[in-house]
C-alpha positions as CSV (number, residue, x, y, z in Angstrom):
1,X,-0.1,0.1,-0.2
2,X,1.2,3.5,-1.1
3,X,2.0,5.9,1.8
4,X,0.1,8.4,-0.4
5,X,-3.2,6.6,-0.8
6,X,-6.2,8.4,-1.9
7,X,-9.9,8.3,-0.1
8,X,-12.7,8.6,-2.1
9,X,-16.1,8.6,0.1
10,X,-19.2,8.2,-2.3
11,X,-22.5,8.9,-1.4
12,X,-22.0,7.5,2.2
13,X,-25.1,7.0,4.5
14,X,-24.8,6.0,8.2
15,X,-27.9,5.0,10.1
16,X,-28.4,3.7,13.7
17,X,-32.3,2.6,13.5
18,X,-34.6,5.3,13.0
19,X,-31.3,8.1,13.3
20,X,-29.7,9.5,10.0
21,X,-26.0,10.4,11.0
22,X,-24.9,10.9,7.4
23,X,-26.8,11.1,4.5
24,X,-25.1,10.8,0.6
25,X,-22.0,12.1,2.0
26,X,-19.1,12.6,-0.8
27,X,-15.5,13.5,0.1
28,X,-12.6,13.1,-2.1
29,X,-8.9,13.1,-0.4
30,X,-6.0,13.6,-2.1
31,X,-3.0,11.4,-1.8
32,X,-1.1,13.2,0.7
33,X,-3.2,15.4,1.6
34,X,-4.2,16.2,5.3
35,X,-7.8,16.7,5.9
36,X,-9.5,17.8,9.3
37,X,-12.6,17.0,10.0
38,X,-14.2,19.8,12.0
39,X,-17.5,20.4,13.9
40,X,-19.1,20.3,17.5
41,X,-20.1,17.1,18.9
42,X,-22.9,15.2,17.7
43,X,-21.9,16.6,13.9
44,X,-20.6,13.2,12.7
45,X,-17.2,13.3,12.2
46,X,-16.1,10.7,14.3
47,X,-18.6,8.5,12.7
48,X,-17.6,9.4,9.2
49,X,-13.8,8.4,10.3
50,X,-15.0,5.0,12.1
51,X,-16.8,4.4,8.3
52,X,-13.7,5.0,7.0
53,X,-11.9,2.7,9.4
54,X,-14.2,0.1,8.8
55,X,-15.3,0.4,12.5
56,X,-18.9,1.3,11.5
57,X,-21.0,-0.1,8.8
58,X,-22.2,2.1,6.3
59,X,-25.6,2.0,4.9
60,X,-25.3,3.1,1.8
61,X,-22.6,4.2,-0.5
62,X,-19.0,2.9,-1.0
63,X,-15.3,3.7,0.3
64,X,-12.6,3.8,-1.9
65,X,-9.2,3.7,-0.4
66,X,-5.9,3.5,-2.8
67,X,-8.1,2.7,-5.9
68,X,-9.6,-0.1,-4.0
69,X,-13.3,-0.5,-2.7
70,X,-12.9,-1.6,0.7
71,X,-16.6,-0.9,1.6
72,X,-16.9,-4.1,3.1
73,X,-13.2,-5.0,4.0
74,X,-11.9,-5.7,7.4
75,X,-10.4,-3.0,9.0
76,X,-7.0,-4.8,8.8
77,X,-7.3,-4.9,5.0
78,X,-8.2,-1.4,4.5
79,X,-4.3,-0.2,4.4
80,X,-5.3,2.5,7.5
81,X,-4.1,2.9,11.1
82,X,-5.7,5.0,13.6
83,X,-4.7,7.0,16.7
84,X,-7.7,7.4,19.3
85,X,-8.7,9.9,21.7
86,X,-7.5,7.6,24.5
87,X,-4.1,5.9,24.5
88,X,-5.1,2.6,24.7
89,X,-1.8,1.4,25.3
90,X,-1.2,-2.0,27.2
91,X,-0.2,-1.0,30.6
92,X,2.1,-4.4,31.0
93,X,4.2,-3.9,27.9
94,X,6.8,-1.8,27.1
95,X,6.5,1.5,24.6
96,X,8.7,-0.7,22.7
97,X,6.5,-3.9,22.8
98,X,3.2,-1.3,22.4
99,X,4.7,-0.3,19.2
100,X,5.6,-4.0,18.0
101,X,2.9,-5.7,19.0
102,X,0.6,-5.4,16.0
103,X,3.8,-6.0,13.4
104,X,4.4,-9.2,15.9
105,X,0.7,-10.5,15.3
106,X,1.0,-9.9,11.4
107,X,3.9,-11.8,11.1
108,X,6.6,-9.2,10.4
109,X,10.0,-10.2,10.2
110,X,12.1,-9.4,13.7
111,X,14.5,-7.5,11.6
112,X,12.0,-5.3,9.9
113,X,10.1,-4.8,13.1
114,X,13.2,-3.3,14.8
115,X,13.8,-1.1,11.8
116,X,10.5,0.3,11.8
117,X,10.1,0.6,15.7
118,X,13.6,2.5,15.9
119,X,12.7,5.1,13.0
120,X,9.4,5.8,14.3
121,X,10.9,6.1,18.0
122,X,13.3,8.7,16.5
123,X,10.8,10.6,14.6
124,X,8.6,11.0,18.1
125,X,11.6,11.2,20.3
126,X,10.7,8.4,22.1
127,X,14.1,6.4,21.5
128,X,15.3,6.8,25.4
129,X,11.8,5.9,26.5
130,X,11.5,2.6,24.8
131,X,11.4,0.3,27.9
132,X,9.3,2.1,30.4
133,X,6.0,1.3,30.6
134,X,3.0,3.9,29.9
135,X,2.4,4.4,33.8
136,X,5.7,5.8,33.8
137,X,5.0,8.2,31.1
138,X,3.4,11.6,31.2
139,X,0.2,12.0,29.0
140,X,2.0,13.7,26.0
141,X,4.5,10.9,26.1
142,X,1.7,8.1,25.7
143,X,0.1,10.0,22.9
144,X,3.3,9.6,21.1
145,X,3.8,6.4,21.9
146,X,0.1,5.8,20.5
147,X,1.0,7.5,17.2
148,X,4.4,5.7,17.0
149,X,2.1,2.5,17.1
150,X,0.1,3.6,14.1
151,X,3.4,4.9,12.1
152,X,5.1,1.2,12.2
153,X,2.6,0.0,10.2
154,X,3.6,2.0,7.1
155,X,0.1,2.2,5.8
156,X,-1.8,4.4,3.3
157,X,-4.0,6.4,5.4
158,X,-3.9,7.9,9.0
159,X,-6.6,8.7,10.9
160,X,-6.8,10.7,13.8
161,X,-9.9,10.5,16.4
162,X,-9.2,13.6,18.6
163,X,-5.9,12.6,19.9
164,X,-5.1,15.8,21.5
165,X,-8.3,16.3,23.3
166,X,-7.1,14.7,26.8
167,X,-3.4,16.9,27.0
168,X,-3.3,20.3,28.3
169,X,-2.8,23.3,26.5
170,X,0.7,23.4,26.2
171,X,1.1,19.9,25.6
172,X,-1.4,20.0,22.9
173,X,0.5,22.8,21.2
174,X,3.5,20.7,21.3
175,X,2.2,17.5,19.3
176,X,0.4,19.6,17.3
177,X,3.8,20.9,16.0
178,X,4.9,17.4,16.1
179,X,2.1,15.9,13.9
180,X,2.3,18.6,11.7
181,X,6.3,18.1,11.1
182,X,5.7,14.3,10.8
183,X,3.1,14.6,8.1
184,X,5.7,16.8,6.1
185,X,8.2,14.4,6.6
186,X,6.3,11.2,5.7
187,X,4.3,12.8,2.9
188,X,1.4,10.7,3.9
189,X,-2.8,10.9,3.9
190,X,-3.8,12.2,7.0
191,X,-7.8,12.2,8.3
192,X,-7.7,14.1,11.7
193,X,-11.3,14.9,13.5
194,X,-11.4,17.5,15.9
195,X,-13.6,20.2,17.7
196,X,-10.7,22.6,18.1
197,X,-10.7,24.8,15.3
198,X,-6.6,26.0,16.2
199,X,-5.7,22.6,15.3
200,X,-7.9,22.3,12.1
201,X,-6.4,26.0,11.1
202,X,-2.7,25.1,11.8
203,X,-2.7,21.2,10.7
204,X,-4.9,21.1,7.6
205,X,-4.5,21.4,3.7
206,X,-8.4,21.6,3.7
207,X,-10.6,21.3,6.4
208,X,-14.4,20.2,6.2
209,X,-16.5,21.8,8.6
210,X,-19.8,19.7,9.5
211,X,-23.0,20.2,11.3
212,X,-25.8,17.8,11.4
213,X,-23.9,14.9,9.2
214,X,-23.6,17.4,6.3
215,X,-20.2,19.0,5.1
216,X,-21.1,22.8,5.4
217,X,-18.0,23.9,3.8
218,X,-14.9,22.0,2.4
219,X,-11.4,24.5,1.6
220,X,-8.3,25.4,3.0
221,X,-7.9,26.9,6.1
222,X,-7.7,30.7,4.9
223,X,-10.9,30.3,2.9
224,X,-12.7,29.1,5.6
225,X,-12.0,32.0,8.2
226,X,-11.7,34.9,5.4
227,X,-15.0,33.5,3.4
228,X,-17.3,31.3,5.2
229,X,-20.3,30.3,3.4
230,X,-22.9,30.4,5.8
231,X,-23.1,31.9,9.6
232,X,-22.5,28.6,10.8
233,X,-19.2,28.1,9.4
234,X,-18.4,32.0,10.5
235,X,-19.6,31.7,13.9
236,X,-17.8,28.0,14.6
237,X,-14.3,28.9,13.1
238,X,-12.4,31.7,15.2
239,X,-12.2,33.3,18.7
240,X,-13.6,34.8,19.7
241,X,-16.4,34.3,17.2
242,X,-17.0,36.5,14.1
243,X,-19.3,39.8,15.2
244,X,-22.9,39.5,13.7
245,X,-24.7,42.6,13.4
246,X,-28.9,42.3,12.1
247,X,-29.7,44.9,9.5
248,X,-30.9,45.4,5.8
249,X,-28.7,45.8,2.5
250,X,-29.7,48.9,0.5
251,X,-29.2,49.0,-3.3
252,X,-25.7,47.0,-2.4
253,X,-24.3,50.2,-1.2
254,X,-24.9,50.3,2.3
255,X,-26.1,47.8,5.3
256,X,-28.2,49.8,7.5
257,X,-28.6,49.0,11.3
258,X,-30.4,51.0,13.9
259,X,-29.5,54.9,13.1
260,X,-26.1,54.1,11.6
261,X,-25.0,52.8,8.3
262,X,-22.0,50.8,6.8
263,X,-20.8,51.3,3.2
264,X,-20.1,48.2,1.3
265,X,-18.5,49.5,-1.5
266,X,-15.2,47.1,-2.5
267,X,-17.1,44.1,-1.0
268,X,-17.7,41.3,-3.5
269,X,-21.4,40.4,-3.7
270,X,-22.6,37.5,-5.6
271,X,-26.2,38.2,-6.4
272,X,-26.9,40.3,-3.5
273,X,-30.5,41.7,-3.2
274,X,-31.2,45.2,-3.8
275,X,-32.7,45.6,-0.4
276,X,-33.6,42.9,2.2
277,X,-33.0,41.7,5.8
278,X,-29.4,40.5,6.3
279,X,-26.8,40.0,8.9
280,X,-23.7,41.3,8.6
281,X,-20.4,39.7,10.0
282,X,-16.7,41.1,10.9
283,X,-13.8,39.6,13.0
284,X,-12.5,41.3,16.3
285,X,-9.2,41.4,14.5
286,X,-10.6,43.3,11.4
287,X,-12.6,46.0,12.9
288,X,-11.1,49.3,12.8
289,X,-10.9,51.4,16.6
290,X,-9.7,54.6,17.8
291,X,-7.8,56.9,15.6
292,X,-7.6,54.0,12.5
293,X,-11.7,54.3,12.5
294,X,-11.7,57.4,10.5
295,X,-14.4,60.0,10.1
296,X,-17.5,58.1,9.6
297,X,-16.8,56.0,12.6
298,X,-19.6,54.4,14.8
299,X,-19.5,55.3,18.5
300,X,-19.2,52.0,20.7
301,X,-19.8,51.7,24.1
302,X,-17.0,50.0,26.1
303,X,-18.3,47.2,28.4
304,X,-15.1,45.1,29.4
305,X,-11.5,45.0,28.6
306,X,-9.4,41.6,28.6
307,X,-5.4,42.0,28.6
308,X,-4.6,38.7,26.3
309,X,-0.9,39.2,26.5
310,X,0.0,40.2,23.1
311,X,-3.5,42.0,22.4
312,X,-6.2,43.4,24.2
313,X,-9.6,42.1,23.7
314,X,-12.2,44.7,23.9
315,X,-16.0,43.8,24.6
316,X,-18.6,46.8,23.5
317,X,-21.9,47.9,22.2
318,X,-22.9,49.8,19.2
319,X,-25.6,52.3,19.3
320,X,-28.5,49.6,18.5
321,X,-27.6,47.2,21.0
322,X,-25.7,44.9,18.8
323,X,-22.3,43.6,20.8
324,X,-19.4,44.0,19.1
325,X,-15.8,42.1,20.0
326,X,-12.6,44.1,19.3
327,X,-9.2,42.8,19.0
328,X,-6.7,45.7,19.5
329,X,-2.9,46.4,20.4
330,X,-2.0,45.0,23.8
331,X,-1.0,48.3,24.8
332,X,-4.7,50.1,24.1
333,X,-5.3,52.8,26.4
334,X,-9.0,51.8,26.9
335,X,-11.1,51.4,30.0
336,X,-15.0,50.1,31.0
337,X,-17.2,53.0,29.9
338,X,-15.2,54.8,27.6
339,X,-16.6,55.5,23.9
340,X,-14.7,54.3,21.5
341,X,-14.9,55.2,17.5
342,X,-15.0,52.0,15.2
343,X,-15.2,51.7,11.7
344,X,-15.5,48.3,9.2
345,X,-13.6,47.9,6.1
346,X,-15.7,46.5,3.3
347,X,-13.2,44.0,2.0
348,X,-12.7,42.2,5.8
349,X,-17.1,42.0,5.8
350,X,-19.1,39.2,5.6
351,X,-22.6,39.4,4.6
352,X,-25.3,36.7,5.0
353,X,-28.9,36.3,4.0
354,X,-31.9,36.4,6.3
355,X,-32.7,32.7,5.5
356,X,-32.1,30.0,8.3
357,X,-28.9,28.5,6.5
358,X,-27.8,32.0,6.6
359,X,-25.5,31.5,3.2
360,X,-22.9,34.2,2.2
361,X,-24.2,36.7,-0.1
């Protein structure tokens, strides 16, 4: 099996009794691509990953891996390896034994096992720990062992099911870097499930944002972030979340909310209505505040200021009552109760229609 296998998910549906989790889902993953399945709990991302792995039977559709229809093949025959959220290590086995056990069961020659384990241990900085047992390892080290156990298989597709969610913030950041380096070094096809948007934005070649068993948007991280296709994607990706302001578009020239209006010249509309109810979105870091706001600024009332170290997060309220979060410079001289002039550059705006789907205009 090539380490650059294509994965082709064709009209796949998964049902549990009367509950439809996935319905006619299609996703084509290129060889060597790093795809992240991102979404809230219950959106179907882990179900999709388990279906790819063969741990769940599909109700309809087909799974193709490396040019083969593997829909009804056993997990061991699909050319995949999986890293779970729980480390799932054998507590009485050493690190070396945990990594080599699957190869031994498969009848891999001893010399090849030794070489594969040594190579994986070197990549994951586990060489000094090979004789230790899991109880003597930190959480980050245990997850490295779990990743190493998958790596030694040398398969076409690596599947990661929220592998960092049990770790603290610093370890998550460290292992995120290691996984990215690992992908660059191996050039392997990787599919990674997470609800953590930072993991998705930093790791992925493309992100599939899911909700209700449906892929809402499939695109590169920068496109997901800058041009979300609907309000769900816009609200789920970004921390703090995108600001939303209810109002109306008038002739594609202005967005009106309350007694103020925001110019839209420079915003790329795609079939926008001449007039109609809509929602304007802007990310906190794109809001121009203070002296940057310009002469046509709107007065925002500052309600709370959060120093974040590298920058400052300002929580404020617009004249119509809409809340507005602003990411400002770390040395911002702003206090609670201040009036802060703000403006919204048109090229950083997103405008969504007033339908339940909240599609981007």
